[in-house]
N, C-alpha and C positions, 0 to 999 in steps of 0.2 A: 360617972356615966351620964347622969342627968345633964351635967354641963356640956358634954359632947353632943347630946341630943339637941339642947338649946342652940348651940353654935351651928349645928347642922341645919336646923330649921331657919335660923337667922340667915345663914349663908344662902340657903335655897330661896328665901324670900327676896334677898338682895339681887340674886341672879335673875329671878323672874321679873322683878320690878325694873331692872336695867334693860331686860329684853323688851318689855312693854314700852318703855320710854324710847328705846332705839327704834322700834317699829313705828311709834307715833311720830317721831321727828324725821323719819326717813320715808314716810308713806307717800304715795303718789298724790301730791297736792300741787296744783299749778296756779300761778298768778300771772295774768297778762294785762299789762297796762297799755292802752292805746291812746295817745294824745294827738290831736289834730295838727296837721302841718300849718293850717291857716284857718282864720275865722273871718267871716264877713262882718263888718262893723254893724250892719243893719240887723244882724242876728243877736246882738248884745241887747239885753233887756234893760231899758232905762225908764226910771220914773222921775218925774220932775218935782223939785222942791218949790219952784215958783212957776207962775203961769207962762213964762217965756221959754221954759226948758233950758235956761242958762245955768242954773244950779241943780245938780243931781240930787234926787231923793234916795235912789238906790241904783246899783249897777250889778247885774248878774249875767253870767255866761256859762255855757257848757263847753268844756275844752277837750273832752274825751270820754273814754269808758274804761272800766276794769272788769275782767272776767275771772271768777274764782271757780275752780273745779276740783272736787274731792273724789278721787278714785281709790282712796285708801281703805283701811279697815276700821278706822276710828273716826268719829266726828271731829272736825278740826276747828279749834278756836283761832280766829283771824283778827289781827289788829291792823287796821288800815294805816298805810304810810302817811306821813305828813307831806303835803304838796304845798309849796309856796311859790308865788309868782312875783316877778319884778317887772314893772312896765318900762319899756324902752322909750322914754319920753323926756327930751331935754328941758321941757317947760315945768316939769314937776321936781320938787325936792326929793331927796333920797328917801324920806319918810313917807311921802305921798305916793311913791311908786309901788308900795307893798300890796299884794293880793293874797287872799287865803282861799283854800279849796276844801270841799267836803264831798262825800260819796253818798249817793241817794238813788233809789229806784224811780223816783219821780223827777222827770226832766224839768218840771216847773218849780221844784222845791226851792225855798229860800231860807237861809240861815243868816242871822245878823252878823255883820262884820266883826264886831267886838267879841261876840261869843266864839267865833272861830279863832280869834287871836289868842284867847286865853284858855280855851277848853279843848281837850282831846276828844276825838270821836270814839264812842263806845265800841269795844270789840264785838264781833258777831260769831255765830257758830254755823259752819257748813257741814251738813249731814253727809253721811256716806252716799256716794253716787249722785250727789246734787251738783248743779252748776248755778252759780249766782252771778248776775250782771248788774252793774251799777253805773250811773252817770257820774262823771267828775264835774262838779259845779263850783264856780268861784264867784267871789265878790271882792270889792275893795272899798276903802273909805270913800263914801259918796260925795263928800264935801268938795266937789271939783266943778269947775266950769266946763260946759259941754264942748266949747271950742278948744279948750286946752286939752281935754281928754281925746279929741279927734287928732291930736298931733302925736298920739302913741303909734309907733312904728311896729312894735312887736311886744310879746310877753315872754320873758325868760322863765322857764319852769324848772324848779329844783325839787328833788325828792330827798326828804330828810328821814332819818331813822325814827320810828314811832316813839322810842324811849328818849330821844334827844330833846333838849330844851329848844324852844323857839329861837333860831339863830338871828332873827331880825327883830327881837324884842329886847326888853330890859335885861342887861347882864348884871346879875347880882354880885359878880366878882369884881367888875370894874366900875359899877355904879354908872353905867353909860348905856344909852340906847343904841344898839346896833341897827343897821339898816341895809338896804339893798347894795349900796356901794361896797360895804365890807363883806357881804355875802359873796359877791362876784369875785373877790380876791381869794377866798378860801375854797369855793366849790365851783364845779363845772355844771352848767344847766343840763338837764336830760333832754330838753327840747326848747326850741325857740319857735313860738307860734306867730306867724305873720298876720297882721291885721290888713284886711282888704277893704278899700273904701270905694 
């Protein structure tokens, strides 16, 4: 008899837990990513490494926004997607074309290139009834000549699963550094941002 009661309680808890999980993962939560069609090169934030502005000290740009809205019944934990860019510039090597992006409420926020390359952005919590808006900001390895950078025609934007490894970084299985050329073979960009001069 006791065993039957235990099994009944256990079964009841499993059903309730499953229903709660079902409600959580199917609740009314929306994610809307908006990436600009074009960016004026004058709006890209450049700092100089030398007095003639020939060598870049840093390069930053805002490429779009993301809106998160939670109309469900539970607070929602949200992991930002990985956004990676590849510069369409014949003067750059495939490794120099890489750009990394992050999400921020501050349109002037800056995160070091190498931090973005090796670290994931921390998840956030969206409370019930809240809407959160973030800018999508990006940077690239700044060790480039300004005139060479100005030959960039566009930026190809790729969205990667947050749990996936960086597809344009060191591959531990092949002991080889992947780059933009290999990424373009395996994936389709979600957007091509045209640079206007």
